[in-house]
Phi, psi and omega in degrees: 000122174267128179247130179242120180262122172257124190107110181262021181278196186305312181287326175302310176302317180300311175296318180305309186290321173307305176312304185294316182289339172270002180055034174281333176213161181264160176303333184282329177276344182261131166244156164229136181249119184238125184290324185284112191273002183263237188292335181291316182300317181294316180297320181287322167302324182286342180279347171053043178238004175197165174275123189258138178224154169244348182248128182288337180296334183272339182233324187298320179292346188270349184273146171268328175231130176248127182248128183262104189243035180249177182287152178309314178304336179273354191300317185289332178290317181293317178301309177312322182282339184245359186300327180282351191248341183271161176219163196296339176287345191271153181257138172249122170256114183251128179249018183273116178308123165092342182280113187287165179290314188302320178294319172304308179294321179289337186272324182234008168059037174243145185263337188266100183222138172241128177256127188230154178228085174288175164224171192312309185297001170298340177301332188245014185076012178242036182271165172238121189236117176257144184213156180223139182243142169297157182292340183284349176275124175295162175301320178297320180295316185295316181297316176306311185286321174305319176297314175303314178299321181299342180291348177255010176133209188275157179235161175211123178277113172254162193262355175221145186291329183296341177288336179294326172297321173300313176305311177310316179294322188263300189263342171293304178270351188304312183313318179302317178305315186293316177301324176302311186295315181294323180294320181291320178297314175306312175292331179289318179294324182299310184302330181265016177108347184283146178289153187304309182298321175294319177305313180300317183298310184303309183295310184309309183280341170299312178296306177309314181290322180290326174290321181299318184288323180292326181281336184275349183223177185250023185273154185283173179296315183296326176299315177292320176304315179296321176297325178282313193269091171286155189297124178080008184262191188298305186295320175305316175305311180297313181297325179294324179292314181303308181296320177299331180272354186057037180302317186304316184288327184294323188288319182293316175310307177313306183289332173298312173313311180295319172306305188303323182287322177296317178300309186300319185292346175268356180268000000 
């Protein structure tokens, strides 16, 4: 399978490195198309992980799978640049947030489309990528592409495109929510007299340990809260403050705001 990644930014490079490191393709089978004809092209070529191009005519027709890894605001320009070179036998995998399958189909006249939403931890092979495919994508093609996505972490096949916007609000944006909560805990520790480096260590390993424990057993989050929060203790005092402040509802409002924005970006 010849794979073309359009866009040599962070996510494009994440997929390129994951494919090569997992030995699912060779550097000869992997191509990258980068619009920046200056230093960025030279930087990509120096990595020796793919054949690098700046002209779509030289690489788009050769690809079996084309991965669209550009910013959503650049989508229409990209469609205009590649429309004359794609054919209906190729599979298009889009990781552009908010760009709907219908828009891609209308712009480049290709039926086999997979829309996916990876997240930032894909950079270290711990990502979460949800995807949805049009019915024209065969089971074989879908399985092959799911294996490619799995080189960056876990995958989830959803059955309706609108759920991709939900995924964007939960796992796509989710790492930022975790960092937000971590930052609040770090600042709280500093305000209470802990040095910054010590606060960062405490919070980091609290998160790592709690997540590992959650993963190792089948208890729910509420089960774990009850295991930590003894009656009349320190944890119960903190949880009561969170509940009195409606923090649970505020977090749900936040992810719903992210969903609303994801829908708006696709309109």
